[in-house]
ZADO-1210 file (C-alpha; in nm, 4 decimals, padded with zeros to 6 digits):
<atoms>
<atom x="-03.0138" y="-03.1782" z="-06.4988" code="MET" pos="1"/>
<atom x="-03.3348" y="-03.2718" z="-06.3011" code="SER" pos="2"/>
<atom x="-03.5580" y="-03.5561" z="-06.3735" code="ASN" pos="3"/>
<atom x="-03.9336" y="-03.5010" z="-06.4839" code="PRO" pos="4"/>
<atom x="-04.1964" y="-03.5471" z="-06.2508" code="PRO" pos="5"/>
<atom x="-04.3132" y="-03.9021" z="-06.2121" code="LEU" pos="6"/>
<atom x="-04.6570" y="-03.9492" z="-06.3386" code="ARG" pos="7"/>
<atom x="-04.8464" y="-04.2559" z="-06.2310" code="ARG" pos="8"/>
<atom x="-05.2090" y="-04.3614" z="-06.2724" code="LEU" pos="9"/>
<atom x="-05.1970" y="-04.5246" z="-05.9204" code="LYS" pos="10"/>
<atom x="-04.9892" y="-04.3996" z="-05.6212" code="PRO" pos="11"/>
<atom x="-04.7176" y="-04.6093" z="-05.5252" code="ARG" pos="12"/>
<atom x="-04.7008" y="-04.7626" z="-05.1531" code="VAL" pos="13"/>
<atom x="-04.4401" y="-04.9077" z="-04.9660" code="PHE" pos="14"/>
<atom x="-04.4794" y="-05.0998" z="-04.6495" code="SER" pos="15"/>
<atom x="-04.2293" y="-05.3080" z="-04.4310" code="GLY" pos="16"/>
<atom x="-04.2912" y="-05.5303" z="-04.1272" code="VAL" pos="17"/>
<atom x="-04.0368" y="-05.6910" z="-03.9082" code="GLN" pos="18"/>
<atom x="-04.0656" y="-06.0686" z="-03.8934" code="PRO" pos="19"/>
<atom x="-04.0208" y="-06.0747" z="-03.5205" code="THR" pos="20"/>
<atom x="-04.3366" y="-06.1196" z="-03.3766" code="ASN" pos="21"/>
<atom x="-04.6404" y="-06.2773" z="-03.4768" code="ALA" pos="22"/>
<atom x="-04.9265" y="-06.1171" z="-03.6401" code="LEU" pos="23"/>
<atom x="-05.2570" y="-06.0844" z="-03.4416" code="HIS" pos="24"/>
<atom x="-05.6282" y="-05.9903" z="-03.5059" code="ILE" pos="25"/>
<atom x="-05.5474" y="-05.6265" z="-03.4597" code="GLY" pos="26"/>
<atom x="-05.2830" y="-05.6184" z="-03.7549" code="ASN" pos="27"/>
<atom x="-05.5380" y="-05.7901" z="-03.9632" code="TYR" pos="28"/>
<atom x="-05.8525" y="-05.5651" z="-03.8676" code="LEU" pos="29"/>
<atom x="-05.6667" y="-05.2539" z="-03.8214" code="GLY" pos="30"/>
<atom x="-05.4290" y="-05.2510" z="-04.1398" code="ALA" pos="31"/>
<atom x="-05.4099" y="-05.5914" z="-04.3562" code="ILE" pos="32"/>
<atom x="-05.7859" y="-05.6118" z="-04.4385" code="ARG" pos="33"/>
<atom x="-05.7896" y="-05.2547" z="-04.5411" code="ARG" pos="34"/>
<atom x="-05.4738" y="-05.3286" z="-04.7579" code="TRP" pos="35"/>
<atom x="-05.6582" y="-05.6285" z="-04.9167" code="VAL" pos="36"/>
<atom x="-05.9559" y="-05.4264" z="-05.0114" code="LEU" pos="37"/>
<atom x="-05.7422" y="-05.1346" z="-05.1589" code="GLU" pos="38"/>
<atom x="-05.4759" y="-05.3323" z="-05.3461" code="GLN" pos="39"/>
<atom x="-05.6552" y="-05.2639" z="-05.6907" code="ASP" pos="40"/>
<atom x="-05.6185" y="-04.8940" z="-05.6317" code="LEU" pos="41"/>
<atom x="-05.2599" y="-04.8545" z="-05.5479" code="LYS" pos="42"/>
<atom x="-04.9276" y="-05.0003" z="-05.6667" code="GLU" pos="43"/>
<atom x="-04.8058" y="-05.1717" z="-05.3703" code="ASN" pos="44"/>
<atom x="-04.4790" y="-05.3093" z="-05.2356" code="PHE" pos="45"/>
<atom x="-04.5025" y="-05.5298" z="-04.9186" code="TYR" pos="46"/>
<atom x="-04.1613" y="-05.6096" z="-04.7810" code="CYS" pos="47"/>
<atom x="-04.0725" y="-05.8587" z="-04.5064" code="VAL" pos="48"/>
<atom x="-03.8028" y="-05.6313" z="-04.3648" code="VAL" pos="49"/>
<atom x="-03.5515" y="-05.9014" z="-04.2188" code="ASP" pos="50"/>
<atom x="-03.2586" y="-05.6818" z="-04.2468" code="MET" pos="51"/>
<atom x="-03.4164" y="-05.4355" z="-03.9803" code="HIS" pos="52"/>
<atom x="-03.4901" y="-05.7335" z="-03.7431" code="ALA" pos="53"/>
<atom x="-03.1084" y="-05.7812" z="-03.6993" code="ILE" pos="54"/>
<atom x="-03.0623" y="-05.4213" z="-03.5458" code="THR" pos="55"/>
<atom x="-03.1256" y="-05.6304" z="-03.2318" code="VAL" pos="56"/>
<atom x="-02.9940" y="-05.9977" z="-03.1815" code="PRO" pos="57"/>
<atom x="-03.1973" y="-06.2703" z="-03.3328" code="GLN" pos="58"/>
<atom x="-03.1964" y="-06.6327" z="-03.3195" code="ASP" pos="59"/>
<atom x="-03.1134" y="-06.7412" z="-03.6945" code="PRO" pos="60"/>
<atom x="-03.3218" y="-07.0402" z="-03.6697" code="THR" pos="61"/>
<atom x="-03.6335" y="-06.8560" z="-03.5425" code="THR" pos="62"/>
<atom x="-03.5713" y="-06.5627" z="-03.7808" code="LEU" pos="63"/>
<atom x="-03.5615" y="-06.7768" z="-04.0815" code="HIS" pos="64"/>
<atom x="-03.8929" y="-06.9477" z="-03.9670" code="ARG" pos="65"/>
<atom x="-04.0788" y="-06.6186" z="-03.8897" code="LYS" pos="66"/>
<atom x="-03.9667" y="-06.4448" z="-04.2166" code="THR" pos="67"/>
<atom x="-04.1387" y="-06.7226" z="-04.4115" code="ARG" pos="68"/>
<atom x="-04.4496" y="-06.7119" z="-04.1685" code="GLU" pos="69"/>
<atom x="-04.4907" y="-06.3343" z="-04.2157" code="LEU" pos="70"/>
<atom x="-04.4577" y="-06.3710" z="-04.6022" code="ALA" pos="71"/>
<atom x="-04.7180" y="-06.6678" z="-04.5928" code="ALA" pos="72"/>
<atom x="-04.9461" y="-06.4695" z="-04.3568" code="LEU" pos="73"/>
<atom x="-04.9686" y="-06.1783" z="-04.5939" code="TYR" pos="74"/>
<atom x="-05.0784" y="-06.4153" z="-04.8863" code="ILE" pos="75"/>
<atom x="-05.3095" y="-06.5974" z="-04.6596" code="ALA" pos="76"/>
<atom x="-05.5060" y="-06.2621" z="-04.5361" code="CYS" pos="77"/>
<atom x="-05.5730" y="-06.1983" z="-04.9213" code="GLY" pos="78"/>
<atom x="-05.2867" y="-05.9900" z="-05.0513" code="LEU" pos="79"/>
<atom x="-05.2561" y="-06.1162" z="-05.4270" code="ASP" pos="80"/>
<atom x="-04.8896" y="-06.1747" z="-05.5585" code="PRO" pos="81"/>
<atom x="-05.0662" y="-06.0719" z="-05.8892" code="GLN" pos="82"/>
<atom x="-05.1626" y="-05.7418" z="-05.7831" code="LYS" pos="83"/>
<atom x="-04.9063" y="-05.6600" z="-05.5046" code="CYS" pos="84"/>
<atom x="-04.5112" y="-05.7010" z="-05.4834" code="VAL" pos="85"/>
<atom x="-04.4508" y="-05.9455" z="-05.1905" code="ILE" pos="86"/>
<atom x="-04.0787" y="-05.9930" z="-05.1318" code="PHE" pos="87"/>
<atom x="-03.7989" y="-06.0393" z="-04.8503" code="VAL" pos="88"/>
<atom x="-03.5725" y="-05.7377" z="-04.8102" code="GLN" pos="89"/>
<atom x="-03.2456" y="-05.9260" z="-04.8061" code="SER" pos="90"/>
<atom x="-03.3400" y="-06.0561" z="-05.1309" code="HIS" pos="91"/>
<atom x="-03.3055" y="-05.7351" z="-05.3070" code="VAL" pos="92"/>
<atom x="-02.9329" y="-05.6175" z="-05.2710" code="ARG" pos="93"/>
<atom x="-02.9926" y="-05.2646" z="-05.3737" code="ALA" pos="94"/>
<atom x="-03.1258" y="-05.1887" z="-05.0150" code="HIS" pos="95"/>
<atom x="-02.7935" y="-05.2140" z="-04.8321" code="ALA" pos="96"/>
<atom x="-02.6114" y="-05.0079" z="-05.1271" code="GLU" pos="97"/>
<atom x="-02.8490" y="-04.7466" z="-05.0957" code="CYS" pos="98"/>
<atom x="-02.8290" y="-04.7377" z="-04.7232" code="CYS" pos="99"/>
<atom x="-02.4491" y="-04.7055" z="-04.7386" code="TRP" pos="100"/>
<atom x="-02.4826" y="-04.4024" z="-04.9804" code="ILE" pos="101"/>
<atom x="-02.7536" y="-04.2487" z="-04.7588" code="LEU" pos="102"/>
<atom x="-02.5356" y="-04.2767" z="-04.4505" code="ASN" pos="103"/>
<atom x="-02.2817" y="-04.0778" z="-04.6132" code="CYS" pos="104"/>
<atom x="-02.5001" y="-03.7923" z="-04.6457" code="ILE" pos="105"/>
<atom x="-02.7018" y="-03.8149" z="-04.2957" code="THR" pos="106"/>
<atom x="-02.5663" y="-03.6065" z="-04.0049" code="PRO" pos="107"/>
<atom x="-02.5287" y="-03.7965" z="-03.7029" code="LEU" pos="108"/>
<atom x="-02.7171" y="-03.5601" z="-03.5069" code="GLY" pos="109"/>
<atom x="-03.0424" y="-03.6346" z="-03.7014" code="TRP" pos="110"/>
<atom x="-03.0153" y="-04.0316" z="-03.6012" code="LEU" pos="111"/>
<atom x="-02.9476" y="-03.9300" z="-03.2356" code="GLU" pos="112"/>
<atom x="-03.2616" y="-03.7647" z="-03.1981" code="ARG" pos="113"/>
<atom x="-03.5034" y="-04.0473" z="-03.3038" code="MET" pos="114"/>
<atom x="-03.7219" y="-04.1162" z="-03.0215" code="THR" pos="115"/>
<atom x="-03.7189" y="-04.4875" z="-03.0877" code="GLN" pos="116"/>
<atom x="-03.3520" y="-04.5087" z="-03.1075" code="TYR" pos="117"/>
<atom x="-03.3121" y="-04.3266" z="-02.7502" code="LYS" pos="118"/>
<atom x="-03.5771" y="-04.5485" z="-02.5956" code="SER" pos="119"/>
<atom x="-03.4362" y="-04.8630" z="-02.7133" code="LYS" pos="120"/>
<atom x="-03.0793" y="-04.7796" z="-02.6351" code="ALA" pos="121"/>
<atom x="-03.1622" y="-04.6856" z="-02.2839" code="ALA" pos="122"/>
<atom x="-03.2837" y="-05.0359" z="-02.2378" code="ALA" pos="123"/>
<atom x="-02.9780" y="-05.2169" z="-02.3748" code="GLN" pos="124"/>
<atom x="-02.6222" y="-05.2412" z="-02.1798" code="GLU" pos="125"/>
<atom x="-02.4645" y="-05.2422" z="-02.5384" code="SER" pos="126"/>
<atom x="-02.5966" y="-05.0547" z="-02.8333" code="VAL" pos="127"/>
<atom x="-02.5357" y="-05.1910" z="-03.2082" code="LEU" pos="128"/>
<atom x="-02.4555" y="-04.9572" z="-03.4528" code="THR" pos="129"/>
<atom x="-02.7530" y="-05.1169" z="-03.6786" code="GLY" pos="130"/>
<atom x="-03.0014" y="-04.9807" z="-03.4050" code="LEU" pos="131"/>
<atom x="-02.8650" y="-04.6445" z="-03.4582" code="LEU" pos="132"/>
<atom x="-02.8676" y="-04.6869" z="-03.8439" code="ASP" pos="133"/>
<atom x="-03.2184" y="-04.8297" z="-03.8458" code="TYR" pos="134"/>
<atom x="-03.4171" y="-04.5146" z="-03.9709" code="PRO" pos="135"/>
<atom x="-03.1417" y="-04.4903" z="-04.2741" code="VAL" pos="136"/>
<atom x="-03.1957" y="-04.8267" z="-04.3836" code="LEU" pos="137"/>
<atom x="-03.5689" y="-04.7433" z="-04.3547" code="MET" pos="138"/>
<atom x="-03.5393" y="-04.4570" z="-04.5813" code="ALA" pos="139"/>
<atom x="-03.3591" y="-04.6713" z="-04.8408" code="SER" pos="140"/>
<atom x="-03.6367" y="-04.9167" z="-04.8395" code="ASP" pos="141"/>
<atom x="-03.8928" y="-04.6532" z="-04.9184" code="ILE" pos="142"/>
<atom x="-03.6686" y="-04.4220" z="-05.1399" code="LEU" pos="143"/>
<atom x="-03.5772" y="-04.7039" z="-05.3864" code="LEU" pos="144"/>
<atom x="-03.9259" y="-04.7580" z="-05.5072" code="TYR" pos="145"/>
<atom x="-04.0078" y="-04.3691" z="-05.5344" code="ASP" pos="146"/>
<atom x="-04.2880" y="-04.4459" z="-05.2799" code="ALA" pos="147"/>
<atom x="-04.5742" y="-04.1823" z="-05.2910" code="ASP" pos="148"/>
<atom x="-04.7013" y="-04.3132" z="-04.9493" code="GLU" pos="149"/>
<atom x="-04.5947" y="-04.4949" z="-04.6451" code="VAL" pos="150"/>
<atom x="-04.8942" y="-04.6438" z="-04.4047" code="PRO" pos="151"/>
<atom x="-04.7289" y="-04.6099" z="-04.0721" code="VAL" pos="152"/>
<atom x="-04.8555" y="-04.5857" z="-03.7217" code="GLY" pos="153"/>
<atom x="-04.7731" y="-04.2721" z="-03.5155" code="GLU" pos="154"/>
<atom x="-04.4558" y="-04.4555" z="-03.3675" code="ASP" pos="155"/>
<atom x="-04.3030" y="-04.4583" z="-03.7167" code="GLN" pos="156"/>
<atom x="-04.3945" y="-04.1270" z="-03.8343" code="LYS" pos="157"/>
<atom x="-04.0838" y="-03.9537" z="-03.7043" code="GLN" pos="158"/>
<atom x="-03.8602" y="-04.2267" z="-03.9260" code="HIS" pos="159"/>
<atom x="-04.0633" y="-04.1227" z="-04.2511" code="VAL" pos="160"/>
<atom x="-04.0319" y="-03.7261" z="-04.1611" code="GLU" pos="161"/>
<atom x="-03.6286" y="-03.8352" z="-04.1592" code="LEU" pos="162"/>
<atom x="-03.6671" y="-04.0190" z="-04.4995" code="THR" pos="163"/>
<atom x="-03.8050" y="-03.7116" z="-04.6267" code="ARG" pos="164"/>
<atom x="-03.5425" y="-03.4944" z="-04.4926" code="ASP" pos="165"/>
<atom x="-03.2694" y="-03.7492" z="-04.6263" code="ILE" pos="166"/>
<atom x="-03.4617" y="-03.7228" z="-04.9746" code="ALA" pos="167"/>
<atom x="-03.4627" y="-03.3645" z="-04.9890" code="GLN" pos="168"/>
<atom x="-03.0957" y="-03.3322" z="-04.8766" code="ARG" pos="169"/>
<atom x="-02.9879" y="-03.5944" z="-05.1539" code="PHE" pos="170"/>
<atom x="-03.1985" y="-03.3823" z="-05.4089" code="ASN" pos="171"/>
<atom x="-03.0288" y="-03.0615" z="-05.3167" code="MET" pos="172"/>
<atom x="-02.6832" y="-03.2055" z="-05.3114" code="LEU" pos="173"/>
<atom x="-02.7357" y="-03.4141" z="-05.6298" code="PHE" pos="174"/>
<atom x="-03.0280" y="-03.3060" z="-05.8197" code="GLY" pos="175"/>
<atom x="-03.3758" y="-03.4395" z="-05.8258" code="ASP" pos="176"/>
<atom x="-03.3379" y="-03.8003" z="-05.7655" code="THR" pos="177"/>
<atom x="-03.6025" y="-03.8955" z="-05.4984" code="PHE" pos="178"/>
<atom x="-03.9661" y="-03.8753" z="-05.4717" code="VAL" pos="179"/>
<atom x="-04.0417" y="-03.7362" z="-05.1126" code="VAL" pos="180"/>
<atom x="-04.2874" y="-03.9539" z="-04.9541" code="PRO" pos="181"/>
<atom x="-04.5880" y="-03.8801" z="-04.7446" code="ALA" pos="182"/>
<atom x="-04.6524" y="-04.0669" z="-04.4171" code="PRO" pos="183"/>
<atom x="-05.0063" y="-04.1945" z="-04.4150" code="ILE" pos="184"/>
<atom x="-05.1500" y="-04.2528" z="-04.0776" code="ILE" pos="185"/>
<atom x="-05.5012" y="-04.4060" z="-04.1119" code="PRO" pos="186"/>
<atom x="-05.7597" y="-04.1769" z="-03.9481" code="GLN" pos="187"/>
<atom x="-06.0200" y="-04.4286" z="-03.9389" code="SER" pos="188"/>
<atom x="-06.0286" y="-04.8066" z="-03.8875" code="GLY" pos="189"/>
<atom x="-06.0265" y="-05.0425" z="-03.6009" code="ALA" pos="190"/>
<atom x="-05.7962" y="-04.9962" z="-03.3131" code="ARG" pos="191"/>
<atom x="-05.8342" y="-05.3346" z="-03.1387" code="ILE" pos="192"/>
<atom x="-05.7152" y="-05.3245" z="-02.7954" code="ARG" pos="193"/>
<atom x="-05.5614" y="-05.6055" z="-02.5621" code="GLY" pos="194"/>
<atom x="-05.7536" y="-05.8260" z="-02.4223" code="PHE" pos="195"/>
<atom x="-05.5598" y="-05.8522" z="-02.1018" code="ASP" pos="196"/>
<atom x="-05.5596" y="-05.4629" z="-02.0935" code="ASP" pos="197"/>
<atom x="-05.8231" y="-05.2958" z="-02.2952" code="PRO" pos="198"/>
<atom x="-05.6812" y="-04.9542" z="-02.2036" code="SER" pos="199"/>
<atom x="-05.3955" y="-05.0416" z="-02.4345" code="LYS" pos="200"/>
<atom x="-05.3705" y="-05.0967" z="-02.8102" code="LYS" pos="201"/>
<atom x="-05.3099" y="-05.4726" z="-02.9110" code="MET" pos="202"/>
<atom x="-04.9478" y="-05.4805" z="-02.9695" code="SER" pos="203"/>
<atom x="-04.6956" y="-05.7210" z="-03.1752" code="LYS" pos="204"/>
<atom x="-04.4582" y="-05.6817" z="-02.8849" code="SER" pos="205"/>
<atom x="-04.6989" y="-05.8003" z="-02.6081" code="ASP" pos="206"/>
<atom x="-04.8709" y="-06.0817" z="-02.8464" code="ALA" pos="207"/>
<atom x="-04.6207" y="-06.3350" z="-02.6751" code="ALA" pos="208"/>
<atom x="-04.8176" y="-06.2946" z="-02.3528" code="ASN" pos="209"/>
<atom x="-05.1051" y="-06.5506" z="-02.3829" code="ARG" pos="210"/>
<atom x="-05.4251" y="-06.3705" z="-02.2959" code="GLY" pos="211"/>
<atom x="-05.3099" y="-06.0352" z="-02.4634" code="HIS" pos="212"/>
<atom x="-05.3968" y="-06.1166" z="-02.8312" code="ALA" pos="213"/>
<atom x="-05.5537" y="-06.3726" z="-03.0682" code="VAL" pos="214"/>
<atom x="-05.2843" y="-06.4456" z="-03.3178" code="LEU" pos="215"/>
<atom x="-05.3831" y="-06.5439" z="-03.6877" code="LEU" pos="216"/>
<atom x="-05.2266" y="-06.8792" z="-03.6490" code="THR" pos="217"/>
<atom x="-05.3938" y="-06.9803" z="-03.3167" code="ASP" pos="218"/>
<atom x="-05.6142" y="-07.2957" z="-03.3295" code="SER" pos="219"/>
<atom x="-05.9863" y="-07.2321" z="-03.2511" code="PRO" pos="220"/>
<atom x="-05.9269" y="-07.3818" z="-02.9115" code="ASP" pos="221"/>
<atom x="-05.6581" y="-07.1118" z="-02.8423" code="GLU" pos="222"/>
<atom x="-05.8825" y="-06.8299" z="-02.9609" code="ILE" pos="223"/>
<atom x="-06.1682" y="-06.9486" z="-02.7563" code="ARG" pos="224"/>
<atom x="-05.9400" y="-06.9356" z="-02.4414" code="ARG" pos="225"/>
<atom x="-05.7905" y="-06.6024" z="-02.4979" code="THR" pos="226"/>
<atom x="-06.1400" y="-06.4505" z="-02.5434" code="ILE" pos="227"/>
<atom x="-06.2882" y="-06.6118" z="-02.2661" code="LYS" pos="228"/>
<atom x="-06.0356" y="-06.4526" z="-02.0330" code="ARG" pos="229"/>
<atom x="-06.0813" y="-06.1221" z="-02.2037" code="ALA" pos="230"/>
<atom x="-06.1082" y="-05.8344" z="-01.9236" code="VAL" pos="231"/>
<atom x="-06.4582" y="-05.6838" z="-01.9111" code="THR" pos="232"/>
<atom x="-06.6121" y="-05.4897" z="-01.6092" code="ASP" pos="233"/>
<atom x="-06.8177" y="-05.5500" z="-01.3299" code="THR" pos="234"/>
<atom x="-07.1479" y="-05.4217" z="-01.4957" code="GLY" pos="235"/>
<atom x="-07.3834" y="-05.6296" z="-01.7219" code="ARG" pos="236"/>
<atom x="-07.4924" y="-05.3718" z="-02.0075" code="GLU" pos="237"/>
<atom x="-07.3654" y="-05.4915" z="-02.3517" code="ILE" pos="238"/>
<atom x="-07.3531" y="-05.1700" z="-02.5292" code="VAL" pos="239"/>
<atom x="-07.1126" y="-04.9896" z="-02.7774" code="PHE" pos="240"/>
<atom x="-06.9209" y="-04.7166" z="-02.5336" code="SER" pos="241"/>
<atom x="-06.6066" y="-04.5351" z="-02.4883" code="GLU" pos="242"/>
<atom x="-06.6393" y="-04.5165" z="-02.1436" code="ALA" pos="243"/>
<atom x="-06.3249" y="-04.6106" z="-01.9660" code="PRO" pos="244"/>
<atom x="-06.4682" y="-04.8878" z="-01.7553" code="GLU" pos="245"/>
<atom x="-06.6403" y="-05.0226" z="-02.0762" code="LYS" pos="246"/>
<atom x="-06.3284" y="-05.0544" z="-02.2953" code="LEU" pos="247"/>
<atom x="-06.3176" y="-05.4212" z="-02.2795" code="GLY" pos="248"/>
<atom x="-06.6757" y="-05.5014" z="-02.3498" code="VAL" pos="249"/>
<atom x="-06.6689" y="-05.2175" z="-02.6464" code="ASN" pos="250"/>
<atom x="-06.3317" y="-05.4080" z="-02.7697" code="ASN" pos="251"/>
<atom x="-06.5393" y="-05.7401" z="-02.8139" code="LEU" pos="252"/>
<atom x="-06.8078" y="-05.5619" z="-02.9666" code="LEU" pos="253"/>
<atom x="-06.6014" y="-05.3785" z="-03.2276" code="GLU" pos="254"/>
<atom x="-06.4405" y="-05.7022" z="-03.3370" code="ILE" pos="255"/>
<atom x="-06.7841" y="-05.8674" z="-03.3607" code="TYR" pos="256"/>
<atom x="-06.8982" y="-05.5647" z="-03.5646" code="GLU" pos="257"/>
<atom x="-06.6035" y="-05.5955" z="-03.7978" code="LEU" pos="258"/>
<atom x="-06.6377" y="-05.9564" z="-03.8717" code="LEU" pos="259"/>
<atom x="-07.0106" y="-05.9794" z="-03.8959" code="THR" pos="260"/>
<atom x="-07.0619" y="-05.6494" z="-04.0711" code="GLN" pos="261"/>
<atom x="-07.3845" y="-05.6018" z="-03.8704" code="GLN" pos="262"/>
<atom x="-07.5057" y="-05.2446" z="-03.7589" code="SER" pos="263"/>
<atom x="-07.4325" y="-05.1407" z="-03.4163" code="ARG" pos="264"/>
<atom x="-07.8208" y="-05.1327" z="-03.3275" code="PRO" pos="265"/>
<atom x="-07.8669" y="-05.4817" z="-03.4666" code="GLU" pos="266"/>
<atom x="-07.5686" y="-05.5915" z="-03.2461" code="ILE" pos="267"/>
<atom x="-07.6876" y="-05.4251" z="-02.9178" code="GLU" pos="268"/>
<atom x="-08.0394" y="-05.5769" z="-03.0002" code="ALA" pos="269"/>
<atom x="-07.8917" y="-05.8982" z="-03.0297" code="HIS" pos="270"/>
<atom x="-07.7140" y="-05.9022" z="-02.6929" code="PHE" pos="271"/>
<atom x="-07.9744" y="-05.7656" z="-02.5001" code="THR" pos="272"/>
<atom x="-08.0510" y="-05.9515" z="-02.1855" code="GLY" pos="273"/>
<atom x="-07.7323" y="-06.1722" z="-02.2417" code="LYS" pos="274"/>
<atom x="-07.4413" y="-06.1684" z="-02.0224" code="GLY" pos="275"/>
<atom x="-07.0704" y="-06.1209" z="-02.0857" code="TYR" pos="276"/>
<atom x="-07.0298" y="-06.4988" z="-02.1026" code="GLY" pos="277"/>
<atom x="-07.2330" y="-06.5141" z="-02.4072" code="ALA" pos="278"/>
<atom x="-07.0904" y="-06.2069" z="-02.5552" code="LEU" pos="279"/>
<atom x="-06.7233" y="-06.3618" z="-02.5318" code="LYS" pos="280"/>
<atom x="-06.8693" y="-06.7057" z="-02.6525" code="GLY" pos="281"/>
<atom x="-07.0443" y="-06.5670" z="-02.9694" code="GLU" pos="282"/>
<atom x="-06.7267" y="-06.3197" z="-03.0244" code="VAL" pos="283"/>
<atom x="-06.4894" y="-06.6274" z="-03.0006" code="ALA" pos="284"/>
<atom x="-06.7004" y="-06.8284" z="-03.2694" code="GLU" pos="285"/>
<atom x="-06.6963" y="-06.5231" z="-03.4893" code="VAL" pos="286"/>
<atom x="-06.3254" y="-06.4906" z="-03.4537" code="VAL" pos="287"/>
<atom x="-06.2724" y="-06.8610" z="-03.5364" code="VAL" pos="288"/>
<atom x="-06.4917" y="-06.8789" z="-03.8431" code="GLU" pos="289"/>
<atom x="-06.3354" y="-06.5386" z="-03.9647" code="GLY" pos="290"/>
<atom x="-05.9795" y="-06.6217" z="-03.9257" code="LEU" pos="291"/>
<atom x="-06.0475" y="-07.0016" z="-04.0576" code="ARG" pos="292"/>
<atom x="-05.9496" y="-06.9296" z="-04.4084" code="PRO" pos="293"/>
<atom x="-05.6542" y="-06.7565" z="-04.3377" code="ILE" pos="294"/>
<atom x="-05.5164" y="-07.0304" z="-04.1013" code="ARG" pos="295"/>
<atom x="-05.6303" y="-07.2979" z="-04.3625" code="GLU" pos="296"/>
<atom x="-05.4274" y="-07.1079" z="-04.6389" code="ARG" pos="297"/>
<atom x="-05.1406" y="-07.0179" z="-04.4333" code="PHE" pos="298"/>
<atom x="-05.1064" y="-07.4023" z="-04.3126" code="ASN" pos="299"/>
<atom x="-05.1067" y="-07.5128" z="-04.6792" code="ALA" pos="300"/>
<atom x="-04.8308" y="-07.2596" z="-04.7597" code="LEU" pos="301"/>
<atom x="-04.6164" y="-07.3621" z="-04.4888" code="MET" pos="302"/>
<atom x="-04.6640" y="-07.7578" z="-04.5465" code="THR" pos="303"/>
<atom x="-04.5859" y="-07.7198" z="-04.9359" code="GLU" pos="304"/>
<atom x="-04.3081" y="-07.4344" z="-04.9423" code="PRO" pos="305"/>
<atom x="-04.2825" y="-07.4666" z="-05.3155" code="GLY" pos="306"/>
<atom x="-04.5619" y="-07.2096" z="-05.3766" code="GLU" pos="307"/>
<atom x="-04.4320" y="-06.9639" z="-05.1063" code="LEU" pos="308"/>
<atom x="-04.0881" y="-06.9993" z="-05.2688" code="ASP" pos="309"/>
<atom x="-04.1952" y="-06.9118" z="-05.6041" code="ARG" pos="310"/>
<atom x="-04.3812" y="-06.6176" z="-05.4660" code="ILE" pos="311"/>
<atom x="-04.1020" y="-06.4867" z="-05.2918" code="LEU" pos="312"/>
<atom x="-03.8629" y="-06.5307" z="-05.6025" code="ASP" pos="313"/>
<atom x="-04.0957" y="-06.3536" z="-05.8296" code="ASP" pos="314"/>
<atom x="-04.1624" y="-06.0779" z="-05.5793" code="GLY" pos="315"/>
<atom x="-03.7760" y="-06.0172" z="-05.5310" code="ALA" pos="316"/>
<atom x="-03.7297" y="-06.0189" z="-05.9293" code="ALA" pos="317"/>
<atom x="-04.0122" y="-05.7501" z="-05.9556" code="ARG" pos="318"/>
<atom x="-03.8789" y="-05.5623" z="-05.6582" code="ALA" pos="319"/>
<atom x="-03.5063" y="-05.5552" z="-05.8142" code="ALA" pos="320"/>
<atom x="-03.6393" y="-05.4571" z="-06.1447" code="ALA" pos="321"/>
<atom x="-03.7554" y="-05.1472" z="-05.9912" code="VAL" pos="322"/>
<atom x="-03.4737" y="-05.1003" z="-05.7189" code="ALA" pos="323"/>
<atom x="-03.1841" y="-05.1816" z="-05.9227" code="GLU" pos="324"/>
<atom x="-03.2000" y="-04.8990" z="-06.1918" code="PRO" pos="325"/>
<atom x="-03.2803" y="-04.6572" z="-05.9140" code="LYS" pos="326"/>
<atom x="-02.9620" y="-04.7542" z="-05.6954" code="VAL" pos="327"/>
<atom x="-02.7836" y="-04.7291" z="-06.0334" code="GLN" pos="328"/>
<atom x="-02.8947" y="-04.3670" z="-06.0820" code="GLU" pos="329"/>
<atom x="-02.8058" y="-04.2852" z="-05.7323" code="ILE" pos="330"/>
<atom x="-02.4464" y="-04.4247" z="-05.7907" code="LYS" pos="331"/>
<atom x="-02.4055" y="-04.2002" z="-06.1082" code="ARG" pos="332"/>
<atom x="-02.5646" y="-03.9030" z="-05.9023" code="ARG" pos="333"/>
<atom x="-02.2790" y="-03.9258" z="-05.6404" code="VAL" pos="334"/>
<atom x="-01.9961" y="-04.0094" z="-05.9081" code="GLY" pos="335"/>
<atom x="-01.9415" y="-04.3806" z="-05.8954" code="PHE" pos="336"/>
<atom x="-01.8242" y="-04.5504" z="-06.1984" code="VAL" pos="337"/>
<atom x="-02.1387" y="-04.7431" z="-06.3104" code="VAL" pos="338"/>
<atom x="-02.0875" y="-05.0679" z="-06.4893" code="ARG" pos="339"/>
</atoms>
């Protein structure tokens, strides 16, 4: 017997981020700030996916610390735990249970064709099973919450498409159970580039290279040092331009634009006759002030961990209230004796 279509006043969104690298200003301006502005418009589940992180070897102490830091940064950036469900993946056991069941209906060939798996496996002498199975766990994360939308970059779109295939296969085998989610790839918004190489998008995986990115937790002096070293060009004109030789200057101007909310003509007029040193200095101060409230809130949460613990406990309970009934339904569908 098929389930009736789900009717919601707001679309439900699931987003998961690994706690393996520090968040940087590109993450904030390109995605998180938009999430904050839209958190009243959608029903949001933001998950720190620590189970995904261990698909490659991790230092346990570092993983523990970074998991808490990522959750604290979500909150410090403005995600309201009263409006969003913020939780740690391993705190909701339904994710692992659902993953095993979905493993048993997912053809191996579907996983072996995943582009990210092939590229990561080629760089390792020994490939862990979890790396191959990563997309099925991701599918479980999404399908447990009947998510309508999954905001992802182009590099994760293939995984959401696999999630859709798994959902449709399960629905065909056992009856309508899962919402088939849509990948949401932002068509607009900031695409902040690396300060050390403005031809490339700023990346979490490269953020450990000092000079590549401003981290959300950087001190004012660290921010100033990074932006002072930003690659520009041999010219002098400070204007918005997508010309290859102006990407570094354009990157600095876009950051200034996003944080000051000034118009492009106003910004270009402001910097007329000034040099790149002045541009970098002013951008650095705008970034320092723009990130100050985030850094202060983050430090408060990490210094007094009781509040963060309460938020994560509440988030896990709210997530489990959705995920646990769903995994029970999945068990009944496949014929398990559900107690």
